[in-house]
C-alpha positions, 0 to 999 in steps of 0.5 A, a space after each residue: 578934634 580941636 584941643 584946648 588948654 584950660 587954666 584954672 585954680 582951686 581950693 582943694 579943702 573939700 576934694 579928694 585930690 585932683 584925680 577922679 576916683 570911683 567914690 568921693 568928690 575930686 577936681 577932675 571929676 567935677 570938671 569932666 561932669 560940667 564939661 560933658 553937660 556943657 558940650 553935650 558930649 558923651 563923657 569928656 576926658 581931661 588930662 591934668 598937668 599933674 596930681 594934687 593930693 587930698 586937701 592940696 590947692 592950686 593957684 595955677 593949674 592946666 589941663 587939656 581936652 579934645 572937643 568935637 568942635 571949635 568953641 567960643 572960649 569966652 562963652 564957655 569960660 562964663 558958662 563953665 564957671 557957673 556950672 563948676 563947684 564954687 571952689 574951682 575957677 576957670 581963668 583962661 581957655 585957649 586953642 593949642 596944637 593937638 600935640 601939646 600935652 598938659 602933663 608931658 610938655 610942662 618943663 617946670 612946676 613951682 609949689 609954695 608951702 605956707 606956715 603961720 606962727 600966730 593962730 588964725 582961724 581964717 588960715 586954718 585950711 590954707 596954712 600950717 600953724 606952728 607955735 614953736 620958734 623955728 631956726 630959719 637960718 638952719 632951714 635955709 641951709 638945709 633947703 639949699 641941699 635940695 638944689 640940683 639933679 637929685 634922687 628924692 626917693 627918701 621923700 617919695 611916697 612908697 610903692 608908687 609906679 615911677 621909673 626914676 626918683 631923680 628930679 631937677 630942682 632949680 629953687 628951694 628957699 624960705 621967705 619971711 612974709 606977713 608974719 609967716 613963712 613961705 617955702 618955695 620949690 621949683 623943679 622939672 617934676 615932683 614925686 607923690 607927697 614929695 613937697 610935704 615930706 620935704 617941708 615936714 623934714 625941714 621943719 624938724 631942722 628948724 625945731 633942732 630935731 635934726 641938723 643940716 648934716 643929718 638932713 643931707 644924710 636923709 637925702 643920701 639914704 633914699 629911705 623914707 623911714 629917715 624923714 620927718 612926718 609930712 607937713 599937712 596938706 592944707 598949706 600946700 599950693 601948686 603955684 605955677 606951671 611953665 611950658 
């Protein structure tokens, strides 16, 4: 069975995340339903490069699937875009070796989190509005403490089935752009809720509720009870995946 990689993007506002669930609309469920109809197959199963939670978006996301026969990729891209929910877009489809895995062969993932300071109705579901002044210098100092091979259990969702909480972070920084703030973080892997928990705690540093040293202690504590509240899902985007 030939294997295909699909590159997509989606607005996660009205989805209950990527992963298919028994009830509620998900990105995976929407795509599998459309592919099954398009390919006239019994239920098509797809494997994504990772999970995004309810309300989280993806600028660049990959999944793979094995189909019964070879396909005309241009025709399938066109038809699939018509069939899918309007908030999911297929950008590329390409044949790959049958041992290439969308999740396990990814070597780096990048997330971006968007914050805006002036209330904007058009950013409501794509960014976090913060009206208070933030100390960006201290936030950037704290963010640097995230770089390296670190145990991120303090920022992980509790009771998740993972073998290790260690992630290798290669970039973690804030950028001022267009009157707002973007937090960008790259790593080989991420834990559930990790980025939103990190952002929420870094905002506490910016609001001077927590010092940079206290942020370091939070990391070392490996305890979720020491972190700030998770940032809203609406501002988070899976931005890129590298293979």
